N, C-alpha and C positions, 0 to 999 in steps of 0.2 A: 535516424538510422534503427533498423526493426529490428527489433529481441525476437531471435529465433523461438520457438515453442519448446524442444530441446532441451535450451539453456533456459527458460522460467523454470520448467518443469526442474530441474536441478536445484532451481534457487530457492522453490518453494518447499523440497523435499528434506532441507537442513530440520536441524534438531533445537535449533534458535529459532525462536522467534521471528518471522518476516512482515512486515507491515509494507505492504503496498497501494499505493498513491494512482491510481487511474485518472489520470488528467487530459488536459486539452490546450493547449497554446491561448487558443480564443475565449476560453473559460473567465471570467474575472473572481467567482468565488475558490477557483482553482488556485489563483496567485496568493490567495488568504494563508493558502495552506504551508506555501514553501517554511514563513517562518516559525508555524507552529510545530512544522515535524522536526527544525532543528532544535527548539526548544525540547522536545521528545527526545531525542539522540542524545543534547545535554542530561539531562535528566535519567536517564536509562544506560545510559551508553552503551558497552558491549553486552547488555541483556537483548539486543532487540538489531535487527535489519532491518532499513527502510530503503525501497528503491522505489521510484518514479516510473512511469508507463505511460506515455503519451497514445493517449489509443488511438489517433487519427492516423501514426505510424506504427501502430500495433494492431490492426484490426481483429486476427485472430486470433489471438489472446483476450483482447475485450470480447468477443462473439463467445468466446468458452466458457467466460464467466459471466457471460448474459447481460454487460456493462449497459444500462441507458441511460443513467445519465451522470455529470461529472461535477465535483471530483467523488470515486467511489474509493472508499477505503474500506481491504483486505487485511486480515490477519490469517498469517498461515505457517503450519510449523505439521510437521515429518507430511508433506503433499494435502493438508487436512485444512477445511476452512473453521477456522474456528469463530471468529467474528467479519461482520459485514457492515458497513454502514454507508448510505450514500448525503451528500451535504456536509457544509465544514464540522469539523470535531473540534472542540478547543484541546491543548496537548494535556491539561492537567487531568481533564477524562481519558484523551488516549494511553497515559499511562496508565492509570487505573486497570483500564481493560487488560493491556501488555502485562501487566504485572501478574494478572492472574495466570497467565500459562508460561511466565517464566519458569 
């Protein structure tokens, strides 16, 4: 299901940090992110919201943020991009990064 631009813009406008995992079903490293994101959620609880966006089903959003490779992780707060990185990131490192912006 495609995520509408307007809905996505509402999600990133929140005061709570939002971690977005841009992924694709066919991507091997993307599959590695699921348990990592679960660990981050367990570590940080309500301090962060985490969503996954399939770039193949949401090409307009992927294009808006110039997603070249997957997985690409982006951290938003109040519609601002606070951090961005492509590739697999370990849970402890992700939690450290997010804590800076809580």
